[in-house]
N, CA, C and O atoms as a MOPAC input file, in Angstrom:
PM7 MOZYME 1SCF
protein

 N    -28.96600 1    94.47600 1    49.51000 1
 C    -29.51700 1    93.51000 1    50.49700 1
 C    -28.84800 1    92.32000 1    50.46400 1
 O    -28.60900 1    91.64100 1    49.46600 1
 N    -28.46400 1    92.03100 1    51.95700 1
 C    -27.55900 1    90.77400 1    52.34900 1
 C    -28.45200 1    89.71000 1    51.91600 1
 O    -29.67600 1    89.83100 1    51.98200 1
 N    -27.73700 1    88.43700 1    51.37400 1
 C    -28.58600 1    87.30300 1    51.40400 1
 C    -27.58600 1    85.86900 1    51.77800 1
 O    -26.53200 1    85.59600 1    51.20200 1
 N    -28.07300 1    85.25800 1    52.62200 1
 C    -27.26500 1    84.06700 1    53.14700 1
 C    -27.12500 1    82.62900 1    52.28800 1
 O    -28.10100 1    81.88500 1    52.19900 1
 N    -26.08500 1    82.35800 1    51.78200 1
 C    -25.86200 1    81.12100 1    51.23400 1
 C    -25.77600 1    79.94100 1    52.10700 1
 O    -24.81300 1    79.74100 1    52.84800 1
 N    -26.88200 1    79.09800 1    52.00600 1
 C    -26.76400 1    77.60100 1    52.88900 1
 C    -26.58000 1    76.61200 1    52.05100 1
 O    -26.86400 1    76.54000 1    50.85500 1
 N    -25.88100 1    75.53900 1    53.04500 1
 C    -25.43900 1    74.38100 1    52.47400 1
 C    -26.68100 1    73.71200 1    52.30600 1
 O    -27.64600 1    73.75500 1    53.07000 1
 N    -26.55300 1    72.99500 1    51.07700 1
 C    -27.69000 1    72.32100 1    50.54700 1
 C    -27.61400 1    70.80300 1    50.89200 1
 O    -28.57300 1    70.11300 1    50.54700 1
 N    -26.61100 1    70.23800 1    51.51100 1
 C    -26.55000 1    68.94000 1    52.16500 1
 C    -25.52700 1    68.99900 1    53.26400 1
 O    -24.80200 1    69.97800 1    53.44400 1
 N    -25.50400 1    67.86700 1    54.01600 1
 C    -24.71000 1    67.80000 1    55.34200 1
 C    -23.37200 1    67.43900 1    54.70400 1
 O    -23.38300 1    66.60400 1    53.80000 1
 N    -22.17800 1    68.01300 1    55.10400 1
 C    -20.87500 1    67.34400 1    54.57900 1
 C    -19.76800 1    68.27900 1    55.44100 1
 O    -20.17900 1    69.00000 1    56.35000 1
 N    -18.65800 1    68.23400 1    55.17500 1
 C    -17.42500 1    68.66200 1    55.42600 1
 C    -16.86400 1    69.83500 1    54.56200 1
 O    -16.81500 1    69.75200 1    53.33500 1
 N    -16.47400 1    70.84900 1    55.20500 1
 C    -15.81300 1    71.94300 1    54.15200 1
 C    -14.65100 1    71.51800 1    53.46900 1
 O    -13.62500 1    71.39400 1    54.13800 1
 N    -14.62300 1    71.27800 1    52.29000 1
 C    -13.63100 1    70.43800 1    51.60100 1
 C    -12.29800 1    71.92200 1    51.17200 1
 O    -11.06900 1    71.91200 1    51.24100 1
 N    -13.15400 1    72.88800 1    50.80200 1
 C    -12.29300 1    74.08600 1    50.14100 1
 C    -13.41400 1    75.33100 1    50.42900 1
 O    -14.62300 1    75.16000 1    50.58600 1
 N    -12.73900 1    76.54300 1    50.45400 1
 C    -13.26000 1    77.76300 1    50.64900 1
 C    -12.85600 1    78.49700 1    49.31400 1
 O    -11.72500 1    78.97400 1    49.21500 1
 N    -13.75500 1    78.59100 1    48.30100 1
 C    -13.63200 1    79.21500 1    47.03300 1
 C    -13.51000 1    80.59100 1    46.84900 1
 O    -12.85500 1    81.02300 1    45.90000 1
 N    -14.09000 1    81.36800 1    47.68300 1
 C    -14.19900 1    82.70400 1    47.79500 1
 C    -13.88600 1    83.19500 1    48.90100 1
 O    -13.94400 1    82.47500 1    49.89700 1
 N    -13.47500 1    84.54700 1    49.00400 1
 C    -13.12500 1    84.99500 1    50.24800 1
 C    -13.73100 1    86.55200 1    50.30500 1
 O    -14.05900 1    87.22400 1    49.32700 1
 N    -13.78400 1    86.90200 1    51.55000 1
 C    -14.53500 1    88.20200 1    51.84000 1
 C    -14.08500 1    89.38100 1    51.01400 1
 O    -12.90500 1    89.72800 1    51.06000 1
 N    -14.89300 1    89.96400 1    50.32000 1
 C    -14.49900 1    91.12500 1    49.49100 1
 C    -14.44500 1    90.73500 1    48.08500 1
 O    -14.42200 1    91.59200 1    47.20200 1
 N    -14.41900 1    89.31500 1    47.79800 1
 C    -14.63500 1    88.98700 1    46.38600 1
 C    -15.94400 1    89.36700 1    45.85100 1
 O    -17.00200 1    89.50100 1    46.46600 1
 N    -15.65300 1    89.54700 1    44.37600 1
 C    -17.04100 1    90.02500 1    43.60900 1
 C    -17.32600 1    88.48800 1    43.05000 1
 O    -16.37900 1    87.84300 1    42.60000 1
 N    -18.49200 1    87.99200 1    43.08600 1
 C    -18.94800 1    86.73200 1    42.59900 1
 C    -20.27900 1    86.87900 1    41.55000 1
 O    -21.16800 1    87.72200 1    41.67100 1
 N    -20.20300 1    86.03600 1    40.68900 1
 C    -21.47500 1    85.89600 1    39.72600 1
 C    -22.52500 1    84.63000 1    40.06300 1
 O    -22.50000 1    83.75800 1    40.93200 1
 N    -23.14500 1    84.83100 1    39.33900 1
 C    -24.37700 1    83.93600 1    39.78100 1
 C    -23.53000 1    82.45400 1    39.16800 1
 O    -22.85000 1    82.38500 1    38.14400 1
 N    -23.82100 1    81.37700 1    40.13000 1
 C    -23.37900 1    80.13900 1    39.94900 1
 C    -21.69100 1    79.82100 1    40.22500 1
 O    -21.11000 1    78.73800 1    40.15800 1
 N    -21.20900 1    81.01200 1    40.51600 1
 C    -19.82000 1    80.88100 1    41.19700 1
 C    -19.81600 1    80.11000 1    42.62700 1
 O    -20.54600 1    80.38000 1    43.58000 1
 N    -18.72200 1    78.97800 1    42.55600 1
 C    -18.60000 1    78.19400 1    43.98500 1
 C    -18.22600 1    79.24800 1    44.57100 1
 O    -17.58700 1    80.18200 1    44.08600 1
 N    -18.70200 1    79.09300 1    45.86400 1
 C    -18.36400 1    79.72900 1    47.20600 1
 C    -17.60400 1    78.81900 1    48.09600 1
 O    -16.47700 1    79.00500 1    48.55400 1
 N    -18.37800 1    77.82900 1    48.26600 1
 C    -17.49200 1    76.71900 1    49.50600 1
 C    -17.64200 1    75.32900 1    48.75900 1
 O    -18.69700 1    74.99500 1    48.21900 1
 N    -16.78700 1    74.74300 1    48.76900 1
 C    -16.96300 1    73.06000 1    48.31800 1
 C    -17.10500 1    72.11200 1    49.35200 1
 O    -16.09200 1    71.78900 1    49.97200 1
 N    -18.02500 1    71.68900 1    49.59500 1
 C    -18.39900 1    70.68200 1    50.66000 1
 C    -17.82900 1    68.86600 1    49.77500 1
 O    -17.68400 1    68.48900 1    48.61200 1
 N    -17.68400 1    68.27400 1    51.05900 1
 C    -17.28800 1    66.86300 1    50.53900 1
 C    -18.24500 1    66.16700 1    51.30500 1
 O    -18.47900 1    66.42400 1    52.48600 1
 N    -18.95400 1    65.04800 1    50.46300 1
 C    -19.99300 1    64.24000 1    51.51000 1
 C    -19.94900 1    62.85100 1    50.61400 1
 O    -19.96100 1    62.88800 1    49.38400 1
 N    -19.90900 1    61.95300 1    51.16700 1
 C    -19.56800 1    60.47600 1    50.62700 1
 C    -18.48000 1    60.42900 1    49.41400 1
 O    -18.69000 1    59.90000 1    48.32300 1
 N    -17.33600 1    61.05100 1    49.79100 1
 C    -16.41800 1    61.35100 1    48.73400 1
 C    -16.53200 1    61.83600 1    47.51100 1
 O    -15.77800 1    61.55100 1    46.58100 1
 N    -17.42100 1    62.54300 1    47.46200 1
 C    -17.70500 1    63.49800 1    46.52500 1
 C    -17.67500 1    65.02300 1    46.99100 1
 O    -17.91700 1    65.39800 1    48.13900 1
 N    -17.34200 1    65.83100 1    45.92500 1
 C    -16.92600 1    67.22800 1    46.18700 1
 C    -18.41900 1    68.10500 1    45.40700 1
 O    -18.67700 1    68.16400 1    44.20500 1
 N    -19.18000 1    68.68300 1    46.52500 1
 C    -20.16900 1    69.42800 1    45.90800 1
 C    -20.19400 1    70.78500 1    46.14200 1
 O    -20.27700 1    71.20500 1    47.29600 1
 N    -20.11200 1    71.77900 1    44.86500 1
 C    -19.92400 1    73.27800 1    45.13300 1
 C    -21.29400 1    73.89500 1    45.68200 1
 O    -22.38800 1    73.64600 1    45.17400 1
 N    -21.07600 1    74.81600 1    46.89500 1
 C    -22.32400 1    75.69600 1    47.17700 1
 C    -22.27700 1    76.79100 1    46.25900 1
 O    -21.26900 1    77.49800 1    46.25700 1
 N    -23.13900 1    77.01100 1    45.54800 1
 C    -22.90200 1    78.15900 1    44.52400 1
 C    -23.37000 1    79.44700 1    44.68800 1
 O    -24.35500 1    79.34100 1    45.41900 1
 N    -23.22500 1    80.40500 1    44.45200 1
 C    -23.61100 1    81.76400 1    44.58300 1
 C    -25.07400 1    81.66600 1    43.95400 1
 O    -25.17500 1    81.05200 1    42.89300 1
 N    -26.17800 1    82.20600 1    44.50800 1
 C    -27.84400 1    82.15900 1    43.98600 1
 C    -27.50600 1    83.64300 1    43.09700 1
 O    -27.94900 1    83.60200 1    41.95000 1
 N    -27.00000 1    84.55100 1    43.36000 1
 C    -27.19200 1    85.85100 1    42.38700 1
 C    -25.54900 1    86.31100 1    42.61100 1
 O    -24.74500 1    85.84500 1    43.41900 1
 N    -25.34500 1    87.43300 1    41.56300 1
 C    -23.86200 1    88.02800 1    41.60600 1
 C    -24.26700 1    89.12200 1    42.88700 1
 O    -25.35300 1    89.59500 1    43.22500 1
 N    -22.88700 1    89.29100 1    43.42600 1
 C    -22.76500 1    90.18400 1    44.71300 1
 C    -21.27300 1    90.09200 1    45.15000 1
 O    -20.42300 1    89.43700 1    44.54800 1
 N    -21.04800 1    90.88100 1    46.34800 1
 C    -19.87500 1    90.67300 1    46.94400 1
 C    -20.12500 1    89.99600 1    48.26800 1
 O    -21.10500 1    90.21600 1    48.98000 1
 N    -19.07700 1    89.09000 1    48.55200 1
 C    -18.70900 1    88.18200 1    49.78700 1
 C    -18.73800 1    89.28300 1    50.86100 1
 O    -18.01100 1    90.26900 1    50.74400 1
 N    -19.53600 1    89.13200 1    51.86300 1
 C    -19.28500 1    90.01000 1    52.89800 1
 C    -19.00500 1    89.33100 1    54.25900 1
 O    -18.64800 1    89.92500 1    55.27600 1
 N    -19.25200 1    87.79100 1    54.11600 1
 C    -18.73400 1    86.81300 1    55.24600 1
 C    -18.80900 1    85.57900 1    55.02900 1
 O    -19.79600 1    85.04000 1    54.52900 1
 N    -17.67800 1    84.94300 1    55.41300 1
 C    -17.54200 1    83.58700 1    55.43300 1
 C    -17.81000 1    83.04300 1    56.96200 1
 O    -17.27200 1    83.63400 1    57.89900 1
 N    -18.60400 1    81.97200 1    57.17700 1
 C    -19.11300 1    81.68700 1    58.36200 1
 C    -18.52500 1    80.28600 1    58.61700 1
 O    -18.93800 1    79.63100 1    59.57400 1
 N    -17.51200 1    79.77100 1    57.73700 1
 C    -17.01900 1    78.06700 1    57.98200 1
 C    -15.68000 1    78.39000 1    57.84400 1
 O    -15.22800 1    79.44200 1    57.39200 1
 N    -14.89900 1    77.16600 1    58.37200 1
 C    -13.61600 1    77.04500 1    57.91100 1
 C    -13.30800 1    75.49600 1    57.32200 1
 O    -13.94400 1    74.45600 1    57.49200 1
 N    -12.23100 1    75.72900 1    56.65500 1
 C    -12.09400 1    74.02800 1    56.08400 1
 C    -11.88300 1    73.18300 1    57.06800 1
 O    -11.29600 1    73.38400 1    58.13200 1
 N    -12.47100 1    72.06800 1    56.60300 1
 C    -12.31200 1    70.96900 1    57.66700 1
 C    -13.77300 1    70.94700 1    58.56200 1
 O    -14.12900 1    69.91500 1    59.13100 1
 N    -14.35100 1    71.85500 1    58.60100 1
 C    -15.56600 1    71.79600 1    59.58300 1
 C    -16.81500 1    71.20000 1    59.04100 1
 O    -17.03600 1    71.39000 1    57.84500 1
 N    -17.57500 1    70.58300 1    59.66400 1
 C    -18.79500 1    69.94400 1    59.38100 1
 C    -20.03000 1    70.78900 1    59.50100 1
 O    -20.41500 1    71.41400 1    60.48900 1
 N    -20.57800 1    70.69300 1    58.31800 1
 C    -21.99600 1    71.69200 1    58.30400 1
 C    -23.30400 1    70.93300 1    58.07200 1
 O    -23.19800 1    69.86100 1    57.47500 1
 N    -24.48000 1    71.31700 1    58.44200 1
 C    -25.55300 1    70.60000 1    58.32200 1
 C    -26.36100 1    71.05600 1    56.96500 1
 O    -26.06100 1    72.06900 1    56.33400 1
 N    -27.08100 1    70.45400 1    56.72400 1
 C    -27.95200 1    71.17500 1    55.61100 1
 C    -28.85100 1    72.40900 1    56.16100 1
 O    -29.27400 1    72.44500 1    57.31600 1
 N    -29.02800 1    73.16200 1    55.43600 1
 C    -29.54100 1    74.44400 1    55.55200 1
 C    -28.73800 1    75.47100 1    56.48600 1
 O    -29.20900 1    76.58400 1    56.72100 1
 N    -27.49800 1    75.05000 1    57.01400 1
 C    -26.51500 1    75.80900 1    57.74700 1
 C    -25.82500 1    77.00600 1    56.97200 1
 O    -24.99800 1    76.68300 1    56.11900 1
 N    -26.04100 1    78.17900 1    57.14900 1
 C    -25.48300 1    79.60800 1    56.44800 1
 C    -23.94600 1    79.18000 1    56.40700 1
 O    -23.26800 1    78.90800 1    57.39700 1
 N    -23.55900 1    79.17000 1    55.19000 1
 C    -21.86700 1    79.01100 1    55.20500 1
 C    -21.36800 1    80.53500 1    54.54700 1
 O    -20.16200 1    80.78400 1    54.52200 1
 N    -22.12600 1    81.29400 1    54.14500 1
 C    -21.57500 1    82.27500 1    53.84600 1
 C    -22.74400 1    83.67300 1    53.55200 1
 O    -23.95900 1    83.47500 1    53.52600 1
 N    -22.22700 1    84.82900 1    53.38100 1
 C    -23.11700 1    86.03600 1    53.26900 1
 C    -22.77300 1    86.82000 1    52.01600 1
 O    -21.56000 1    86.98000 1    51.88600 1
 N    -23.57000 1    87.38100 1    51.00400 1
 C    -23.30200 1    88.23600 1    50.10800 1
 C    -24.36300 1    89.20500 1    50.09200 1
 O    -25.48500 1    89.02600 1    50.56500 1
 N    -23.82800 1    90.52600 1    49.36400 1
 C    -24.33500 1    91.68100 1    49.25500 1
 C    -24.60600 1    91.94500 1    47.77800 1
 O    -25.10200 1    93.01400 1    47.42200 1

């Protein structure tokens, strides 16, 4: 079952830490956001496989916006 990973803050995508097809574990960083000169990882809520990355580095995202999907 697919699960969306959402940004928990508004910020700029600093780094995409996982790519489509990667197997990830609970707590693995998927995206790293930069906000107020701090790097904040957006972590996987459960183990699975990344099926979609919906952002690009340098893109601004809003709190609650889906940044990736895992299955």
